[in-house]
N, C-alpha and C positions, 0 to 999 in steps of 0.2 A: 430732260426729257428722255423717252423710249428711244431707240434705237430701232425698233423692230416689233415683232410679236412671234408668238409660238401658240401652234393651237394642232392639236393631236385627232385627226381626222378620224371618221368609224373604220373599223376592219374593213378592209378590200376595197380601200378606198386609194388614190393617188394624188400627187400634188403636182403642178405644172407650173413654174414660174412664169411671169408674165414680162418682166423686165430683162433678165438674163436668163440664159440654159433653155428656153423655151424649147426649143427643136430638139436639143438633145433629150428632155422630159418628154416630147410626142413619141420619141424614135425607142426610147425605153418602154413606153407603155404598151406601144405597138408591137415591139420585138418579144415582150411579155405573155400578151395576148396570143400571139400567132404561134408562139412555143406551146400553147395549151390546145391548141387545135390537134384534132384527131390525126394521126398520120394516112386514114384511110381516105380522107380528102385529097381530091385533084390537085396538082400543082397549083394549075391555073385559077383555079376556085381560091386558094390559098395566097394568091397573088391579087386577086378581085378583093378579098377580105381585109387584104394590109392596104390597099389602096382606097376603099372606105372607110376603114377606119382613120385614116390619116387625114383624110378630108372631113371627116364628122369632128375629131379632135381640131384641128386647125380652124372649123367654123367655129367653136365653142371657144378658143382664144381668140378669135377676133371680136367676138363680143364680150366677150370679159373686157379686152382692151376697150373697147368704146364706154363701158362703164369706169374707165380710169382703174382698173385692175392691178392689184399688185400678184396674186395668186388665185388660182383656179384649181377646185378641189374636184376629184371625179369619181365615181364609182366604177373599178375595172373588174370586179369580180363578181360571178352570179349568186343570187341569194334565192335557193330553193329552185334553180334552175334559170332563174331570168335575172335579167341585168336591170335595175332602177334606173329610170331616168330622170336623174338630179344633178344639183351641181351647189356647191357653196364658192362664191367667189369674194376676196378680201379687198377693197376697193379705198382708194383715197376717196373722200366726199367733202360737199359743201366748200370748193376751191372759189377763188373770187371775190365779187364783193360782200357775200354773205360768210367769209371768214372771218371778218372783224365783229361779228354779230356775237354777244355775250351767250356761253354755254347753254346759261339758263334760259334765255329766250328763245334759241332753236330749240330747246327740249320741250319748250312750252307749246310751240307751234305745231311741233309733232304728235304731241300729244291731245293737241285740239282738233287734229287733222281727222279722226276717224275712231269708232269704237275699237278698233284692232289694235291699238295702241295703248302701251303700259310702261311705265318707266322700272329699270333693271339696272341693276349693279353688276358689274363685271370687272373683276380682277381691280377692286377699288374705285373703279369709275363709273359713274353713274349717266344712265346713257336710256336709249329710249328702244322697246322691241314694237316693231310692228308686222303684224301678221294680217293679210290681204289676200285675196285671188285675183288674178290678172287676167283678162281677156284674151283670148288669142286677137292675134294680131295680121292678118295674110301679109299687109303692105311692108312689116318688118321680118318677115319668115319666119313669122312665130305662129307655128300652126295649131298650136294647142293652148288652152286655159291652164296656167298654172298656182299652186299656192306657192307666196312667197311668204318668206320670213326674215326682215331687216334688224338686224342690231346697229344701231348708231350710236357710235362711241367717242366720248372727245378725247384728243390725246393728252395725258396727262402732264402738268408743266408747262405746256407752250402756252409762248407768251401773246403769241396773234393767235386767235381759236382754230385750232385745226381737228378734222374730224377724220375718222376711219369707219366704214359700213363692213359688215358681215353680212352677203344675203345667199339664203339658201332659197332654189327653188325646186319645183319638183310636179312634173304633171301629174305623179303618183300612178293608178290605176286607170286614169282617165278622167278622173273627176275629181276635182281638188280639194272640195269637204268631204271625200269618203272616210271609212277608217281607216285605212290603209294610208291614204295622205298623213292623215293624225299622229300615227305609228312614225312617220317618218320626221314629221315637225318634232314629236319628241325626242327622236334621237339626235334630230341638230341641237335641240336645245340643251342636252346633254352632252354634247359636243362643244357647246360654250361655256361651260364648266371648266374647260381645257384650257380657256383662252387667256394669258399672259402677256404682260408686256416685256420686250429684251431691253436692258439697258445694258 
């Protein structure tokens, strides 16, 4: 059985582990971001920017942990002056009673759930790719609709069915079905070609 995975994030993205080393990773990202600010910015504004970035990163960490996240990837560098609102979360999935369901049954159910589902093979593991738009949900502090791509992959060689999901989410330019959203989805699909199990 694999002991983990490897994934090459897009250029300008950074990784936050969600089990160990989380605080150190958040501090590293914040320090690097603050170092890139102009020296002409008043010190008080730099402190405010640092605190706001820590707050946002910690909120992202909390949301990823609620999804049983193992790792959170975020864009930390601007593209043409704009910071892309997106994330990738690698999570443990389908734990509990459904863990004993045969992988073929789980994949058949996922494929039957909607038009946005299709079979995929990632590092010799047959899984399912789900493409959907998730509506805003103010009750859960989700302010904008988002485009979401889930890769649901069985862990090879596991005696009891174990699963991993790799979830990409973006609000793009405010329209989850826009051409810009499609470009970001293509970028994520390219990232998934780098996914490898670690042994």
